[in-house]
CHARMM internal coordinates of N, CA and C (Angstrom, degrees):
IC EDIT
DIST 1 N 1 CA 1.4706
DIST 1 CA 1 C 1.5213
ANGL 1 N 1 CA 1 C 109.28
DIST 1 C 2 N 1.2908
ANGL 1 CA 1 C 2 N 117.21
DIHE 1 N 1 CA 1 C 2 N 114.45
DIST 2 N 2 CA 1.5125
ANGL 1 C 2 N 2 CA 120.64
DIHE 1 CA 1 C 2 N 2 CA 178.05
DIST 2 CA 2 C 1.5221
ANGL 2 N 2 CA 2 C 108.50
DIHE 1 C 2 N 2 CA 2 C -66.70
DIST 2 C 3 N 1.3503
ANGL 2 CA 2 C 3 N 112.38
DIHE 2 N 2 CA 2 C 3 N 144.41
DIST 3 N 3 CA 1.4675
ANGL 2 C 3 N 3 CA 119.24
DIHE 2 CA 2 C 3 N 3 CA 176.69
DIST 3 CA 3 C 1.5172
ANGL 3 N 3 CA 3 C 109.29
DIHE 2 C 3 N 3 CA 3 C -158.14
DIST 3 C 4 N 1.3138
ANGL 3 CA 3 C 4 N 114.41
DIHE 3 N 3 CA 3 C 4 N 160.56
DIST 4 N 4 CA 1.4618
ANGL 3 C 4 N 4 CA 121.76
DIHE 3 CA 3 C 4 N 4 CA 173.43
DIST 4 CA 4 C 1.5305
ANGL 4 N 4 CA 4 C 105.16
DIHE 3 C 4 N 4 CA 4 C -121.78
DIST 4 C 5 N 1.3448
ANGL 4 CA 4 C 5 N 117.18
DIHE 4 N 4 CA 4 C 5 N 159.98
DIST 5 N 5 CA 1.4188
ANGL 4 C 5 N 5 CA 123.17
DIHE 4 CA 4 C 5 N 5 CA 173.21
DIST 5 CA 5 C 1.5307
ANGL 5 N 5 CA 5 C 107.53
DIHE 4 C 5 N 5 CA 5 C -108.02
DIST 5 C 6 N 1.3111
ANGL 5 CA 5 C 6 N 118.42
DIHE 5 N 5 CA 5 C 6 N 119.60
DIST 6 N 6 CA 1.4748
ANGL 5 C 6 N 6 CA 123.02
DIHE 5 CA 5 C 6 N 6 CA 179.40
DIST 6 CA 6 C 1.5331
ANGL 6 N 6 CA 6 C 106.81
DIHE 5 C 6 N 6 CA 6 C -109.38
DIST 6 C 7 N 1.3109
ANGL 6 CA 6 C 7 N 116.51
DIHE 6 N 6 CA 6 C 7 N 120.99
DIST 7 N 7 CA 1.4548
ANGL 6 C 7 N 7 CA 123.12
DIHE 6 CA 6 C 7 N 7 CA -179.88
DIST 7 CA 7 C 1.4833
ANGL 7 N 7 CA 7 C 106.61
DIHE 6 C 7 N 7 CA 7 C -98.66
DIST 7 C 8 N 1.3482
ANGL 7 CA 7 C 8 N 117.97
DIHE 7 N 7 CA 7 C 8 N 113.66
DIST 8 N 8 CA 1.4896
ANGL 7 C 8 N 8 CA 121.17
DIHE 7 CA 7 C 8 N 8 CA 179.45
DIST 8 CA 8 C 1.4961
ANGL 8 N 8 CA 8 C 109.01
DIHE 7 C 8 N 8 CA 8 C -75.62
DIST 8 C 9 N 1.3163
ANGL 8 CA 8 C 9 N 114.57
DIHE 8 N 8 CA 8 C 9 N 124.00
DIST 9 N 9 CA 1.4925
ANGL 8 C 9 N 9 CA 122.60
DIHE 8 CA 8 C 9 N 9 CA 179.63
DIST 9 CA 9 C 1.4828
ANGL 9 N 9 CA 9 C 110.07
DIHE 8 C 9 N 9 CA 9 C -115.39
DIST 9 C 10 N 1.3299
ANGL 9 CA 9 C 10 N 117.64
DIHE 9 N 9 CA 9 C 10 N 133.89
DIST 10 N 10 CA 1.4712
ANGL 9 C 10 N 10 CA 123.00
DIHE 9 CA 9 C 10 N 10 CA 177.38
DIST 10 CA 10 C 1.5029
ANGL 10 N 10 CA 10 C 108.84
DIHE 9 C 10 N 10 CA 10 C -115.13
DIST 10 C 11 N 1.3062
ANGL 10 CA 10 C 11 N 116.18
DIHE 10 N 10 CA 10 C 11 N 147.96
DIST 11 N 11 CA 1.4414
ANGL 10 C 11 N 11 CA 122.09
DIHE 10 CA 10 C 11 N 11 CA 174.79
DIST 11 CA 11 C 1.5234
ANGL 11 N 11 CA 11 C 110.50
DIHE 10 C 11 N 11 CA 11 C -58.10
DIST 11 C 12 N 1.3389
ANGL 11 CA 11 C 12 N 118.30
DIHE 11 N 11 CA 11 C 12 N 136.38
DIST 12 N 12 CA 1.3924
ANGL 11 C 12 N 12 CA 120.80
DIHE 11 CA 11 C 12 N 12 CA 176.42
DIST 12 CA 12 C 1.5320
ANGL 12 N 12 CA 12 C 116.26
DIHE 11 C 12 N 12 CA 12 C 84.17
DIST 12 C 13 N 1.3012
ANGL 12 CA 12 C 13 N 114.34
DIHE 12 N 12 CA 12 C 13 N -5.34
DIST 13 N 13 CA 1.4663
ANGL 12 C 13 N 13 CA 118.76
DIHE 12 CA 12 C 13 N 13 CA -177.45
DIST 13 CA 13 C 1.5773
ANGL 13 N 13 CA 13 C 107.99
DIHE 12 C 13 N 13 CA 13 C -105.80
DIST 13 C 14 N 1.3125
ANGL 13 CA 13 C 14 N 114.13
DIHE 13 N 13 CA 13 C 14 N 155.45
DIST 14 N 14 CA 1.4742
ANGL 13 C 14 N 14 CA 118.51
DIHE 13 CA 13 C 14 N 14 CA 177.50
DIST 14 CA 14 C 1.5150
ANGL 14 N 14 CA 14 C 110.12
DIHE 13 C 14 N 14 CA 14 C -62.71
DIST 14 C 15 N 1.3012
ANGL 14 CA 14 C 15 N 114.17
DIHE 14 N 14 CA 14 C 15 N 132.74
DIST 15 N 15 CA 1.4777
ANGL 14 C 15 N 15 CA 120.48
DIHE 14 CA 14 C 15 N 15 CA 179.41
DIST 15 CA 15 C 1.4976
ANGL 15 N 15 CA 15 C 110.73
DIHE 14 C 15 N 15 CA 15 C -109.10
DIST 15 C 16 N 1.3031
ANGL 15 CA 15 C 16 N 115.19
DIHE 15 N 15 CA 15 C 16 N 155.86
DIST 16 N 16 CA 1.4959
ANGL 15 C 16 N 16 CA 119.62
DIHE 15 CA 15 C 16 N 16 CA 179.28
DIST 16 CA 16 C 1.5629
ANGL 16 N 16 CA 16 C 105.61
DIHE 15 C 16 N 16 CA 16 C -121.30
DIST 16 C 17 N 1.3035
ANGL 16 CA 16 C 17 N 114.11
DIHE 16 N 16 CA 16 C 17 N 146.26
DIST 17 N 17 CA 1.4895
ANGL 16 C 17 N 17 CA 119.62
DIHE 16 CA 16 C 17 N 17 CA 175.50
DIST 17 CA 17 C 1.5121
ANGL 17 N 17 CA 17 C 107.00
DIHE 16 C 17 N 17 CA 17 C -69.88
DIST 17 C 18 N 1.3267
ANGL 17 CA 17 C 18 N 115.96
DIHE 17 N 17 CA 17 C 18 N 147.32
DIST 18 N 18 CA 1.4621
ANGL 17 C 18 N 18 CA 124.58
DIHE 17 CA 17 C 18 N 18 CA 179.60
DIST 18 CA 18 C 1.5078
ANGL 18 N 18 CA 18 C 108.97
DIHE 17 C 18 N 18 CA 18 C -55.05
DIST 18 C 19 N 1.3309
ANGL 18 CA 18 C 19 N 116.85
DIHE 18 N 18 CA 18 C 19 N -43.64
DIST 19 N 19 CA 1.4719
ANGL 18 C 19 N 19 CA 118.87
DIHE 18 CA 18 C 19 N 19 CA -176.31
DIST 19 CA 19 C 1.5598
ANGL 19 N 19 CA 19 C 110.32
DIHE 18 C 19 N 19 CA 19 C -68.06
DIST 19 C 20 N 1.3117
ANGL 19 CA 19 C 20 N 118.60
DIHE 19 N 19 CA 19 C 20 N -34.71
DIST 20 N 20 CA 1.4477
ANGL 19 C 20 N 20 CA 120.95
DIHE 19 CA 19 C 20 N 20 CA 176.38
DIST 20 CA 20 C 1.5419
ANGL 20 N 20 CA 20 C 111.30
DIHE 19 C 20 N 20 CA 20 C -62.65
DIST 20 C 21 N 1.3756
ANGL 20 CA 20 C 21 N 113.85
DIHE 20 N 20 CA 20 C 21 N -40.46
DIST 21 N 21 CA 1.4613
ANGL 20 C 21 N 21 CA 118.34
DIHE 20 CA 20 C 21 N 21 CA 179.04
DIST 21 CA 21 C 1.5204
ANGL 21 N 21 CA 21 C 109.59
DIHE 20 C 21 N 21 CA 21 C -64.76
DIST 21 C 22 N 1.3660
ANGL 21 CA 21 C 22 N 115.82
DIHE 21 N 21 CA 21 C 22 N -40.78
DIST 22 N 22 CA 1.4693
ANGL 21 C 22 N 22 CA 120.64
DIHE 21 CA 21 C 22 N 22 CA -179.55
DIST 22 CA 22 C 1.5178
ANGL 22 N 22 CA 22 C 110.38
DIHE 21 C 22 N 22 CA 22 C -58.58
DIST 22 C 23 N 1.3285
ANGL 22 CA 22 C 23 N 116.54
DIHE 22 N 22 CA 22 C 23 N -45.56
DIST 23 N 23 CA 1.4604
ANGL 22 C 23 N 23 CA 121.10
DIHE 22 CA 22 C 23 N 23 CA -179.68
DIST 23 CA 23 C 1.5148
ANGL 23 N 23 CA 23 C 111.30
DIHE 22 C 23 N 23 CA 23 C -65.96
DIST 23 C 24 N 1.3648
ANGL 23 CA 23 C 24 N 115.87
DIHE 23 N 23 CA 23 C 24 N -45.40
DIST 24 N 24 CA 1.4504
ANGL 23 C 24 N 24 CA 118.91
DIHE 23 CA 23 C 24 N 24 CA -179.41
DIST 24 CA 24 C 1.5177
ANGL 24 N 24 CA 24 C 113.03
DIHE 23 C 24 N 24 CA 24 C -60.48
DIST 24 C 25 N 1.3227
ANGL 24 CA 24 C 25 N 118.36
DIHE 24 N 24 CA 24 C 25 N -36.35
DIST 25 N 25 CA 1.4273
ANGL 24 C 25 N 25 CA 124.72
DIHE 24 CA 24 C 25 N 25 CA -176.90
DIST 25 CA 25 C 1.5480
ANGL 25 N 25 CA 25 C 111.39
DIHE 24 C 25 N 25 CA 25 C -89.86
DIST 25 C 26 N 1.3394
ANGL 25 CA 25 C 26 N 116.79
DIHE 25 N 25 CA 25 C 26 N -10.02
DIST 26 N 26 CA 1.4394
ANGL 25 C 26 N 26 CA 123.69
DIHE 25 CA 25 C 26 N 26 CA -176.12
DIST 26 CA 26 C 1.5592
ANGL 26 N 26 CA 26 C 110.39
DIHE 25 C 26 N 26 CA 26 C 57.10
DIST 26 C 27 N 1.3181
ANGL 26 CA 26 C 27 N 114.85
DIHE 26 N 26 CA 26 C 27 N 49.97
DIST 27 N 27 CA 1.4416
ANGL 26 C 27 N 27 CA 121.05
DIHE 26 CA 26 C 27 N 27 CA -176.75
DIST 27 CA 27 C 1.5511
ANGL 27 N 27 CA 27 C 107.66
DIHE 26 C 27 N 27 CA 27 C -95.46
DIST 27 C 28 N 1.3398
ANGL 27 CA 27 C 28 N 117.07
DIHE 27 N 27 CA 27 C 28 N 136.33
DIST 28 N 28 CA 1.4132
ANGL 27 C 28 N 28 CA 123.13
DIHE 27 CA 27 C 28 N 28 CA -177.95
DIST 28 CA 28 C 1.5610
ANGL 28 N 28 CA 28 C 111.13
DIHE 27 C 28 N 28 CA 28 C -60.54
DIST 28 C 29 N 1.3258
ANGL 28 CA 28 C 29 N 116.39
DIHE 28 N 28 CA 28 C 29 N 154.04
DIST 29 N 29 CA 1.4684
ANGL 28 C 29 N 29 CA 121.41
DIHE 28 CA 28 C 29 N 29 CA -177.44
DIST 29 CA 29 C 1.5372
ANGL 29 N 29 CA 29 C 111.71
DIHE 28 C 29 N 29 CA 29 C -60.91
DIST 29 C 30 N 1.3136
ANGL 29 CA 29 C 30 N 119.08
DIHE 29 N 29 CA 29 C 30 N -29.15
DIST 30 N 30 CA 1.4367
ANGL 29 C 30 N 30 CA 122.42
DIHE 29 CA 29 C 30 N 30 CA -179.61
DIST 30 CA 30 C 1.5060
ANGL 30 N 30 CA 30 C 117.40
DIHE 29 C 30 N 30 CA 30 C -72.94
DIST 30 C 31 N 1.3494
ANGL 30 CA 30 C 31 N 114.79
DIHE 30 N 30 CA 30 C 31 N -10.40
DIST 31 N 31 CA 1.4803
ANGL 30 C 31 N 31 CA 121.36
DIHE 30 CA 30 C 31 N 31 CA -177.72
DIST 31 CA 31 C 1.5425
ANGL 31 N 31 CA 31 C 107.61
DIHE 30 C 31 N 31 CA 31 C -93.04
DIST 31 C 32 N 1.3371
ANGL 31 CA 31 C 32 N 118.22
DIHE 31 N 31 CA 31 C 32 N 115.14
DIST 32 N 32 CA 1.4158
ANGL 31 C 32 N 32 CA 120.47
DIHE 31 CA 31 C 32 N 32 CA 176.65
DIST 32 CA 32 C 1.5544
ANGL 32 N 32 CA 32 C 113.70
DIHE 31 C 32 N 32 CA 32 C -60.85
DIST 32 C 33 N 1.3714
ANGL 32 CA 32 C 33 N 115.17
DIHE 32 N 32 CA 32 C 33 N 129.92
DIST 33 N 33 CA 1.4549
ANGL 32 C 33 N 33 CA 119.86
DIHE 32 CA 32 C 33 N 33 CA 173.24
DIST 33 CA 33 C 1.5396
ANGL 33 N 33 CA 33 C 106.65
DIHE 32 C 33 N 33 CA 33 C -113.01
DIST 33 C 34 N 1.2828
ANGL 33 CA 33 C 34 N 114.30
DIHE 33 N 33 CA 33 C 34 N 116.75
DIST 34 N 34 CA 1.4692
ANGL 33 C 34 N 34 CA 120.70
DIHE 33 CA 33 C 34 N 34 CA -173.82
DIST 34 CA 34 C 1.5454
ANGL 34 N 34 CA 34 C 111.72
DIHE 33 C 34 N 34 CA 34 C -117.37
DIST 34 C 35 N 1.3237
ANGL 34 CA 34 C 35 N 116.68
DIHE 34 N 34 CA 34 C 35 N 143.11
DIST 35 N 35 CA 1.4041
ANGL 34 C 35 N 35 CA 121.95
DIHE 34 CA 34 C 35 N 35 CA 171.57
DIST 35 CA 35 C 1.4933
ANGL 35 N 35 CA 35 C 111.74
DIHE 34 C 35 N 35 CA 35 C -97.60
DIST 35 C 36 N 1.3139
ANGL 35 CA 35 C 36 N 117.97
DIHE 35 N 35 CA 35 C 36 N 130.65
DIST 36 N 36 CA 1.4487
ANGL 35 C 36 N 36 CA 120.26
DIHE 35 CA 35 C 36 N 36 CA -175.24
DIST 36 CA 36 C 1.5298
ANGL 36 N 36 CA 36 C 110.73
DIHE 35 C 36 N 36 CA 36 C -142.52
DIST 36 C 37 N 1.3182
ANGL 36 CA 36 C 37 N 116.10
DIHE 36 N 36 CA 36 C 37 N 173.54
DIST 37 N 37 CA 1.4632
ANGL 36 C 37 N 37 CA 121.02
DIHE 36 CA 36 C 37 N 37 CA 171.29
DIST 37 CA 37 C 1.5723
ANGL 37 N 37 CA 37 C 103.84
DIHE 36 C 37 N 37 CA 37 C -126.11
DIST 37 C 38 N 1.3298
ANGL 37 CA 37 C 38 N 115.92
DIHE 37 N 37 CA 37 C 38 N 107.13
DIST 38 N 38 CA 1.4771
ANGL 37 C 38 N 38 CA 122.12
DIHE 37 CA 37 C 38 N 38 CA -174.02
DIST 38 CA 38 C 1.5081
ANGL 38 N 38 CA 38 C 111.71
DIHE 37 C 38 N 38 CA 38 C -62.66
DIST 38 C 39 N 1.2984
ANGL 38 CA 38 C 39 N 117.99
DIHE 38 N 38 CA 38 C 39 N -11.63
DIST 39 N 39 CA 1.4418
ANGL 38 C 39 N 39 CA 120.08
DIHE 38 CA 38 C 39 N 39 CA 178.52
DIST 39 CA 39 C 1.5773
ANGL 39 N 39 CA 39 C 113.06
DIHE 38 C 39 N 39 CA 39 C -84.16
DIST 39 C 40 N 1.3396
ANGL 39 CA 39 C 40 N 113.75
DIHE 39 N 39 CA 39 C 40 N -13.62
DIST 40 N 40 CA 1.4414
ANGL 39 C 40 N 40 CA 121.85
DIHE 39 CA 39 C 40 N 40 CA -174.72
DIST 40 CA 40 C 1.5317
ANGL 40 N 40 CA 40 C 110.11
DIHE 39 C 40 N 40 CA 40 C -102.78
DIST 40 C 41 N 1.2915
ANGL 40 CA 40 C 41 N 118.09
DIHE 40 N 40 CA 40 C 41 N 116.32
DIST 41 N 41 CA 1.4726
ANGL 40 C 41 N 41 CA 122.61
DIHE 40 CA 40 C 41 N 41 CA -177.65
DIST 41 CA 41 C 1.5549
ANGL 41 N 41 CA 41 C 112.08
DIHE 40 C 41 N 41 CA 41 C -53.99
DIST 41 C 42 N 1.2762
ANGL 41 CA 41 C 42 N 118.83
DIHE 41 N 41 CA 41 C 42 N -43.28
DIST 42 N 42 CA 1.5153
ANGL 41 C 42 N 42 CA 122.32
DIHE 41 CA 41 C 42 N 42 CA -176.57
DIST 42 CA 42 C 1.5021
ANGL 42 N 42 CA 42 C 108.20
DIHE 41 C 42 N 42 CA 42 C -67.10
DIST 42 C 43 N 1.3273
ANGL 42 CA 42 C 43 N 119.69
DIHE 42 N 42 CA 42 C 43 N -37.93
DIST 43 N 43 CA 1.4529
ANGL 42 C 43 N 43 CA 123.55
DIHE 42 CA 42 C 43 N 43 CA -177.56
DIST 43 CA 43 C 1.5083
ANGL 43 N 43 CA 43 C 109.19
DIHE 42 C 43 N 43 CA 43 C -66.43
DIST 43 C 44 N 1.3506
ANGL 43 CA 43 C 44 N 118.57
DIHE 43 N 43 CA 43 C 44 N -41.60
DIST 44 N 44 CA 1.4278
ANGL 43 C 44 N 44 CA 125.15
DIHE 43 CA 43 C 44 N 44 CA 179.17
DIST 44 CA 44 C 1.5275
ANGL 44 N 44 CA 44 C 109.22
DIHE 43 C 44 N 44 CA 44 C -66.52
DIST 44 C 45 N 1.3460
ANGL 44 CA 44 C 45 N 117.36
DIHE 44 N 44 CA 44 C 45 N -41.35
DIST 45 N 45 CA 1.4356
ANGL 44 C 45 N 45 CA 121.46
DIHE 44 CA 44 C 45 N 45 CA 179.13
DIST 45 CA 45 C 1.5005
ANGL 45 N 45 CA 45 C 111.19
DIHE 44 C 45 N 45 CA 45 C -60.71
DIST 45 C 46 N 1.3627
ANGL 45 CA 45 C 46 N 116.58
DIHE 45 N 45 CA 45 C 46 N -39.97
DIST 46 N 46 CA 1.4562
ANGL 45 C 46 N 46 CA 118.44
DIHE 45 CA 45 C 46 N 46 CA 179.17
DIST 46 CA 46 C 1.5252
ANGL 46 N 46 CA 46 C 112.41
DIHE 45 C 46 N 46 CA 46 C -61.98
DIST 46 C 47 N 1.3202
ANGL 46 CA 46 C 47 N 114.84
DIHE 46 N 46 CA 46 C 47 N -38.42
DIST 47 N 47 CA 1.4996
ANGL 46 C 47 N 47 CA 119.09
DIHE 46 CA 46 C 47 N 47 CA 176.99
DIST 47 CA 47 C 1.4896
ANGL 47 N 47 CA 47 C 111.69
DIHE 46 C 47 N 47 CA 47 C -65.46
DIST 47 C 48 N 1.2994
ANGL 47 CA 47 C 48 N 117.63
DIHE 47 N 47 CA 47 C 48 N -41.08
DIST 48 N 48 CA 1.5015
ANGL 47 C 48 N 48 CA 121.57
DIHE 47 CA 47 C 48 N 48 CA 177.93
DIST 48 CA 48 C 1.5216
ANGL 48 N 48 CA 48 C 110.69
DIHE 47 C 48 N 48 CA 48 C -66.17
DIST 48 C 49 N 1.3210
ANGL 48 CA 48 C 49 N 116.05
DIHE 48 N 48 CA 48 C 49 N -45.25
DIST 49 N 49 CA 1.4705
ANGL 48 C 49 N 49 CA 120.43
DIHE 48 CA 48 C 49 N 49 CA 178.21
DIST 49 CA 49 C 1.5652
ANGL 49 N 49 CA 49 C 109.04
DIHE 48 C 49 N 49 CA 49 C -59.19
DIST 49 C 50 N 1.2221
ANGL 49 CA 49 C 50 N 117.94
DIHE 49 N 49 CA 49 C 50 N -42.76
DIST 50 N 50 CA 1.5206
ANGL 49 C 50 N 50 CA 120.66
DIHE 49 CA 49 C 50 N 50 CA 178.76
DIST 50 CA 50 C 1.4985
ANGL 50 N 50 CA 50 C 112.53
DIHE 49 C 50 N 50 CA 50 C -62.49
DIST 50 C 51 N 1.3673
ANGL 50 CA 50 C 51 N 116.03
DIHE 50 N 50 CA 50 C 51 N -40.08
DIST 51 N 51 CA 1.4424
ANGL 50 C 51 N 51 CA 120.40
DIHE 50 CA 50 C 51 N 51 CA 177.93
DIST 51 CA 51 C 1.5233
ANGL 51 N 51 CA 51 C 111.48
DIHE 50 C 51 N 51 CA 51 C -64.40
DIST 51 C 52 N 1.3285
ANGL 51 CA 51 C 52 N 113.64
DIHE 51 N 51 CA 51 C 52 N -48.04
DIST 52 N 52 CA 1.4996
ANGL 51 C 52 N 52 CA 117.91
DIHE 51 CA 51 C 52 N 52 CA 178.80
DIST 52 CA 52 C 1.5093
ANGL 52 N 52 CA 52 C 111.14
DIHE 51 C 52 N 52 CA 52 C -61.38
DIST 52 C 53 N 1.3215
ANGL 52 CA 52 C 53 N 116.37
DIHE 52 N 52 CA 52 C 53 N -41.64
DIST 53 N 53 CA 1.4877
ANGL 52 C 53 N 53 CA 119.86
DIHE 52 CA 52 C 53 N 53 CA 177.51
DIST 53 CA 53 C 1.5085
ANGL 53 N 53 CA 53 C 112.78
DIHE 52 C 53 N 53 CA 53 C -60.71
DIST 53 C 54 N 1.3287
ANGL 53 CA 53 C 54 N 116.84
DIHE 53 N 53 CA 53 C 54 N -39.42
DIST 54 N 54 CA 1.4016
ANGL 53 C 54 N 54 CA 122.69
DIHE 53 CA 53 C 54 N 54 CA 179.09
DIST 54 CA 54 C 1.5491
ANGL 54 N 54 CA 54 C 110.75
DIHE 53 C 54 N 54 CA 54 C -63.45
DIST 54 C 55 N 1.3137
ANGL 54 CA 54 C 55 N 115.75
DIHE 54 N 54 CA 54 C 55 N -47.68
DIST 55 N 55 CA 1.4491
ANGL 54 C 55 N 55 CA 121.95
DIHE 54 CA 54 C 55 N 55 CA 178.43
DIST 55 CA 55 C 1.5278
ANGL 55 N 55 CA 55 C 110.68
DIHE 54 C 55 N 55 CA 55 C -58.45
DIST 55 C 56 N 1.3169
ANGL 55 CA 55 C 56 N 116.96
DIHE 55 N 55 CA 55 C 56 N -46.93
DIST 56 N 56 CA 1.4588
ANGL 55 C 56 N 56 CA 120.67
DIHE 55 CA 55 C 56 N 56 CA 177.62
DIST 56 CA 56 C 1.4900
ANGL 56 N 56 CA 56 C 113.54
DIHE 55 C 56 N 56 CA 56 C -61.56
DIST 56 C 57 N 1.3358
ANGL 56 CA 56 C 57 N 117.67
DIHE 56 N 56 CA 56 C 57 N -42.94
DIST 57 N 57 CA 1.4162
ANGL 56 C 57 N 57 CA 121.62
DIHE 56 CA 56 C 57 N 57 CA 177.67
DIST 57 CA 57 C 1.5699
ANGL 57 N 57 CA 57 C 112.67
DIHE 56 C 57 N 57 CA 57 C -59.59
DIST 57 C 58 N 1.3176
ANGL 57 CA 57 C 58 N 112.77
DIHE 57 N 57 CA 57 C 58 N -45.24
DIST 58 N 58 CA 1.4539
ANGL 57 C 58 N 58 CA 119.87
DIHE 57 CA 57 C 58 N 58 CA 177.87
DIST 58 CA 58 C 1.5064
ANGL 58 N 58 CA 58 C 112.82
DIHE 57 C 58 N 58 CA 58 C -61.87
DIST 58 C 59 N 1.3407
ANGL 58 CA 58 C 59 N 114.05
DIHE 58 N 58 CA 58 C 59 N -44.29
DIST 59 N 59 CA 1.4570
ANGL 58 C 59 N 59 CA 122.18
DIHE 58 CA 58 C 59 N 59 CA 178.82
DIST 59 CA 59 C 1.5238
ANGL 59 N 59 CA 59 C 113.34
DIHE 58 C 59 N 59 CA 59 C -61.96
DIST 59 C 60 N 1.2977
ANGL 59 CA 59 C 60 N 114.33
DIHE 59 N 59 CA 59 C 60 N -43.31
DIST 60 N 60 CA 1.5101
ANGL 59 C 60 N 60 CA 120.20
DIHE 59 CA 59 C 60 N 60 CA -179.53
DIST 60 CA 60 C 1.5438
ANGL 60 N 60 CA 60 C 111.51
DIHE 59 C 60 N 60 CA 60 C -70.94
DIST 60 C 61 N 1.3204
ANGL 60 CA 60 C 61 N 114.98
DIHE 60 N 60 CA 60 C 61 N -29.80
DIST 61 N 61 CA 1.4782
ANGL 60 C 61 N 61 CA 119.27
DIHE 60 CA 60 C 61 N 61 CA 179.90
DIST 61 CA 61 C 1.5359
ANGL 61 N 61 CA 61 C 111.66
DIHE 60 C 61 N 61 CA 61 C -83.96
DIST 61 C 62 N 1.3392
ANGL 61 CA 61 C 62 N 116.82
DIHE 61 N 61 CA 61 C 62 N -8.69
DIST 62 N 62 CA 1.4602
ANGL 61 C 62 N 62 CA 120.98
DIHE 61 CA 61 C 62 N 62 CA 179.05
DIST 62 CA 62 C 1.4938
ANGL 62 N 62 CA 62 C 112.74
DIHE 61 C 62 N 62 CA 62 C 77.60
DIST 62 C 63 N 1.3362
ANGL 62 CA 62 C 63 N 118.43
DIHE 62 N 62 CA 62 C 63 N 15.33
DIST 63 N 63 CA 1.4673
ANGL 62 C 63 N 63 CA 121.59
DIHE 62 CA 62 C 63 N 63 CA 177.59
DIST 63 CA 63 C 1.4627
ANGL 63 N 63 CA 63 C 114.94
DIHE 62 C 63 N 63 CA 63 C -82.06
END
COOR INIT
IC SEED 1 N 1 CA 1 C
IC BUILD
C-alpha cells in the first residue's frame, strides 16, 4: 500500500527535519516524508500531489 508521511508543522512550534522523522519512524527511503501545515490549503495539496505521484510511479513501474 503506497503512502507518504506528512508531518504537520505549526508556526512557533518545534519542528523536526524530515530525515529525523524518517529515522524515528523507521520509514524506508522510498517513502516520501513531507513537512506541511494542515491549515494551509496549498501545503495539503502538495502532500496529496506527492501521494498521487507516488502511486502513479509505482503503477507505471509495475511494483
